[in-house]
C-alpha positions, 0 to 999 in steps of 0.5 A, a space after each residue: 623492650 619488645 613484648 613477645 605477646 603483642 598480637 602482631 601483623 603476622 599474627 593477624 594474618 595467620 588468625 584471619 586464615 585459620 592457620 595460627 596454630 599456637 594462638 594460645 600463646 598470644 591470646 589470653 592472659 600471659 604474665 610477663 615483664 615490660 621494661 622491667 615491670 612485672 604484670 600481665 599482657 591480655 589480648 582478646 578477639 572482639 571485633 564488634 565491641 565498642 570498648 573492652 577493659 580488663 576488670 578483676 580483684 586487682 582493680 576492684 572490678 572497675 570497668 574504667 581502670 584498665 581499658 585496652 586498645 584495638 588498632 588492628 583490622 581483625 579486632 584483637 583488643 590487647 594491653 599490658 597491666 602492670 602488677 597483675 600477677 598469677 592467681 589474679 582473678 579477671 574478666 573482660 568487660 565489653 561494651 557490645 555492638 549495640 551498647 550492651 554491657 557484657 561481662 565475659 570470661 576469657 575464651 583463651 583463659 588457661 585457668 578458671 575460677 571453681 564453679 559457681 564462680 565464672 571468672 578467669 584466673 591468670 596462670 603462669 604456664 611457664 612453670 609447667 615441667 615435664 620428665 616424660 621424654 621417654 614416653 613421648 619418644 615411644 609414642 612416635 612409634 604407636 600404631 592404631 593398626 598394629 598396637 594394643 589399646 585398652 581404654 578405661 573411660 573415667 570421670 575423675 570426680 565420681 571415680 572415687 571420693 577422697 576418704 579424708 573429705 574434710 576441707 575439700 568441699 561437699 564433693 570430696 574430690 581427689 586432686 589431679 595429682 592424688 588421682 593420678 597416683 591412685 588410678 595409675 596403680 589400678 590401671 597398671 594392675 588391670 592391664 589398661 593401656 590408656 585412660 580417657 578422661 571425661 569433663 576436663 575442659 572447664 564447665 559450669 554444670 556438673 550434670 553436663 559431665 563436661 560436654 557443655 564447655 565454657 573454658 576450652 583452654 582451662 583444665 577444670 578447677 574442680 581438681 586443681 590447677 593447670 600445673 596439677 593437670 600437667 603433673 597428672 599427665 606426666 605421671 601417667 606417662 612415666 607409669 606407661 599409661 596414655 591419656 586421652 581427653 574428651 573434646 567437644 567442638 560440636 556445641 557450647 552452652 548459652 551461659 552469659 559469661 561464655 562465648 554466646 554473643 561474645 561482643 554483642 554479635 553472633 561471633 562464635 555461633 551462626 546468626 541464623 538459629 537454624 544453623 546456630 542452635 541445637 534444639 534438643 540440647 539448648 546449646 549453640 553451634 560453632 560457625 565452622 566457616 569463620 576462620 577465627 572460630 575455626 582457628 579457636 578450635 584448631 589451636 585448642 586441640 593442639 593446646 591439649 596435645 602439644 602443650 599438655 602432652 595428651 595422647 589423643 582426643 575423643 571428639 564428641 558428637 561428630 554426627 551432629 556436626 556432619 549433618 545440618 539437620 541433626 536432631 532438627 525438624 523440617 524448617 529448623 535447618 538450612 540446606 547446603 549450596 547443593 541442597 543437601 544436609 551435609 555440613 560442608 564447613 564441618 567436613 573441611 574442619 575435620 579434614 584440617 583438624 585431623 591432618 594437623 593434629 596427627 601430622 604434627 604429633 606422630 602417634 597421637 590419635 583422633 577418635 570420632 564418636 560418630 553414630 551413623 554410617 558416614 563413610 570413610 570416617 577414618 579414611 585418608 583425607 586425600 581419598 575423601 575421608 575425614 582423617 580420624 585415627 579411629 571411630 567408636 563402633 556404635 553399631 557393634 555396641 547397639 547389636 551387642 547390648 540388644 543381644 546380651 539383654 535377651 533371655 537366653 531362650 530368645 537369643 537363637 532368633 537373634 544370633 545374627 546380632 553378634 555376627 553381623 559386625 564382622 561383616 564391616 569390622 574392616 571398613 573403619 579403624 574401630 574402637 569397641 565401646 561400652 561407654 558411660 552413655 550406655 549406663 545412664 538415664 534409665 538404661 541400667 548398668 551392664 550388670 543390670 542389663 543382663 538376664 537371669 538371677 544374680 549369678 546369671 548376670 555375672 556369667 553373662 557379663 564374663 561371656 559378653 566381655 570375652 566376646 568383646 575381647 576376641 572381636 576385632 577392634 580396640 577396646 573401651 570400658 567405662 569405669 565400674 563395669 569391670 566389677 559389675 557396677 549394679 547402679 547406674 552411673 551418677 556424677 554425684 557419687 563414686 562408683 560402687 567400690 564396696 561391691 568388691 567386698 562381694 565374691 562375685 564382684 571381685 571375681 568378675 574384676 579378676 576375670 576382666 583383668 585376666 582378659 586385658 592381660 591376655 589381650 596384651 600378651 597375644 598380638 593376634 588379638 590386636 596386631 591384625 585389627 586391620 587385616 581380614 585374614 586376622 579373624 576367621 569364623 569356625 561356626 557363625 551359624 550355631 543359632 539353635 545352641 547359641 554357640 559362637 566359635 572363631 579364631 584370631 590369627 597371628 601373622 606368623 602362624 604362632 600363638 593363634 587363639 580359638 574362642 568358643 562361647 556358649 551363650 545359654 545356661 545349657 551345658 554341652 558336655 559332648 561339644 565338638 569344635 572344628 579346628 584348622 590344623 592337626 595340632 595341640 590346643 591349650 586351654 588358656 582361659 575358662 570363664 567358668 573356672 571357680 576362681 571367676 565364680 564357676 562351679 568345680 564341675 566346670 573346670 576341665 584340666 589345664 592340659 593340651 587337647 590334641 585335635 582329632 581327625 573327622 569333619 566338624 564345622 566344615 573342618 577336617 579336624 575337631 577337638 572335644 571339649 566339655 563346654 559349661 553353661 555360659 562357658 567361654 573357652 580360649 585355646 592357644 595353638 600354633 600351625 604346624 611348622 610355623 615359627 615366630 618371627 624373630 626381631 633382628 638385634 641392632 647395635 654393636 656388640 659389647 667388647 
C-alpha cells in the first residue's frame, strides 16, 4: 500500500522553491495505516543533522528505538512507526551538525503539550468536522472597502475565568468550546462583527501573550485540543462572527526545544546575529531568503486560513521585518545590496504571502500592524505595494490618545491632533485601533488615561469613542475598554467584569453597544471608507471651543450622518452648526442622555430639527442645538430629492 504521507520528489521540488503550500499535510506527525497496520508517519526537515530519531512515551523516550531515515537531497527525515496512536507524546532527537544532542519539538506539530511541558502530541486532524458552509460562502463576498467591520480584540485566558475553576488548574481557563459559547452571545449583543484572538499558536511563556511562538502549527493547549479550536471557529461562524488570529512571522524565541539552531546550525534564522537577532526582544529573526523557511511560514498562514477556516491574520511587528536596522544601533545590522536599510527578502515575502492567502481565499483578510510611514502597505503588489488588505492606523491612535489625555483647557492648542488623520485617511485601507498595546506597561487603561474627576473620565471616553466611530476606517477595541476597565490589562487575571455592577460602567458599555449597532445600521459609516467623498468637515477649526463637526455621507444621498462633538466640560446652549441642505435633521444619538450617565438637563427632545437659512460654518443653512458639556450629538439627514438605491430582486416568481 502506498503511503500518502511519504515526502516525494515532487514534494522536495516544491519545498525547495517555497511553493509547497500544503506542506503541513506532509511534514509533522500524521496517523495513518501502512499495509493494514495503524501507526503514525513522521517527517521533519533537518538537512544538517547526522541522525534523527523519534522519541516519546511510546518507546520510553529511547533515542535508539525509532531512528528515521533521510534519502533525499533537501534533508527531510521520515519514517512510519507502527502502534503510535493519536495522543502519543513525542519529540525529535537529533545528533546535530557538530555532534550535538538536540531534543526538539516538532516544528509542524499540530498539537503540543501544555506548558511547562515542551513535547509535541500526535493529533488526528481528519476528525475535524465543519458545518459553517453558509458563512464560508458568504465570506467570499466580503469587501474591506464596502462592508462593516468592528473587531473585538481578545485574550482568551484573561477575558473571563471559569466560575468553577476546580480541576482546571490555577488559571481557571475556559476551554475553546466554553469560551465560544460565552463570547459569541456577548459579541452579538454588543454589535461586533469579528473577534481577533491573541496568543493562539503554542507559546511557552504566558507573559509573552503569544508573541513568542514555539508551535506555529499547534493551537495552544491552554484551552484544549486542535479539534476544540476548530469547534470554536465553527461555532463563531454559525453565529455570524468572523475570527482573526494574531500571527507572528517576525521573530521566534530561543527556547532549546524550538527552532533555534534546529539541526545544530542556523536553519531557520540567519547565521550572522546582525541579521538573525532582535537585540531588544532577545529573539531570533527568520531567514526570509531561504526557500524552505519562507515555505514554513507561507504554509502556516494557509494552514490557519484554509484548514482551520479563520477569516484573517493580523500580522504582528511588520515594521521590524521591513527595516534591517529596526531596534538596532550602528554596527548591529547589515545593509542590503544597495546599501539601504530595507529588507528586500522580507518585502518579497510579504508580496508572496498576501497574494497567496487572499488570492486563494476570497474574502479572507491580511492585516498589517505596521507603525511607520512605509508606502503602499495595502497597495497592490503589481503597483509596488505589499498587498495587505488593511493596516492598523497607528498614527491616528497616537494622535487620538495624546489629545484625549490632555486636560480640556489645553486641548485648544492641540486641536490639529484630531483633524490631521483625515488628511491621510485614504492613503491606506485603515483599521482604527485601541489595542492591548495601549493599556499595558504603565500606559494605564483607557479610562485612567482620561482627565478629570470620576464622572469626567466616562464623559471623555464616550466623546472619544464617538469620534472613533465617526472617523473613516474599520474599528478595533480591546476587551474591557468598552465598559471602562480601570486597571491596566494583565494576562494573569480576568478583566474587571465586576465593574458592571457600577452604574457608570454599565452605562458606558450600553453606549458603546449603541455606537457599534449604529455603525452597522448606517452604510455611510463604512461603505465609503475608501471614498474621500464619504467624509466632509463642517468645521475642523473651532479650536477655541474644542468642537468638531463633520459629516459621513452615503453614496445615494440618504441616511447621511452629522456629528457634533464637544471636547470640553463647557456647555454651549446657543450652539449653531452649519449644514449642507435645507432639510430635517433627526437626533439619533446623544452621548449625554441620562441612560448613558448624563444629566436630565442634557437631554434635548428627540424630534426633527429643521434647518434655518443663515450663513454658518461657510454653509447657507444651520441648525441650533443645545450642546451639553462633553456632549456628542449625531443627526441623520437626507439630501432633498435623494432616494435610496433599491436592489433588484432576482429569481423567478413563485407561481
